[in-house]
C-alpha positions as CSV (number, residue, x, y, z in Angstrom):
1,M,-5.0,3.7,14.7
2,L,-7.1,5.7,12.3
3,F,-8.8,4.5,9.1
4,H,-9.7,7.5,7.1
5,G,-11.2,7.7,3.6
6,T,-10.2,10.4,1.2
7,G,-13.8,10.8,0.2
8,D,-14.9,11.8,3.7
9,T,-17.2,14.8,3.5
10,V,-17.8,15.0,7.3
11,V,-14.3,15.1,8.7
12,P,-11.6,16.3,6.2
13,Y,-9.0,13.7,5.5
14,A,-6.4,16.4,5.9
15,T,-7.2,16.5,9.6
16,S,-6.1,12.9,10.2
17,A,-3.1,13.3,7.9
18,E,-1.9,16.3,9.9
19,F,-2.5,14.5,13.2
20,A,-0.6,11.4,12.0
21,R,2.3,13.6,10.6
22,D,2.5,15.5,13.9
23,R,2.4,12.4,16.1
24,P,4.0,9.5,14.3
25,D,4.9,8.0,17.7
26,K,1.2,7.7,18.6
27,V,-0.8,7.6,15.4
28,T,-1.0,5.0,12.7
29,L,-3.1,6.3,9.7
30,V,-4.5,4.0,7.1
31,T,-5.6,5.9,4.1
32,V,-8.6,4.4,2.2
33,E,-8.8,5.9,-1.2
34,G,-12.3,7.2,-2.0
35,A,-14.0,5.9,1.1
36,S,-16.6,8.1,2.7
37,H,-17.1,8.9,6.4
38,T,-17.1,5.6,8.3
39,G,-16.8,3.8,5.0
40,A,-13.3,2.3,5.2
41,W,-14.4,-1.2,6.0
42,N,-17.0,-1.2,3.3
43,A,-14.5,0.0,0.7
44,D,-12.3,-3.1,1.2
45,P,-13.2,-5.4,4.1
46,D,-10.2,-7.8,3.5
47,A,-7.6,-5.0,3.5
48,Y,-9.2,-3.4,6.5
49,G,-9.1,-6.7,8.4
50,K,-5.4,-7.3,7.5
51,E,-4.4,-3.8,8.5
52,L,-6.2,-4.1,11.8
53,A,-4.9,-7.5,12.6
54,A,-1.3,-6.4,11.9
55,F,-1.7,-3.4,14.1
56,L,-3.1,-5.4,17.0
57,A,-0.4,-8.1,16.6
58,Q,2.2,-5.4,16.9
59,H,0.6,-3.5,19.8
60,T,-0.8,-6.3,22.1
């Protein structure tokens, strides 16, 4: 599971998008509009928590 912000200036968002596109069997990408590097949780903690909980419920 990847949370990646479209405003990331450290690691290009396109890198994660390509990885998720190439490996949909292994990668779940959550796009966080405008979030900076490591800023996905800060952008919307409730949405982040819901996405993470749903992923864990499905994979544990």
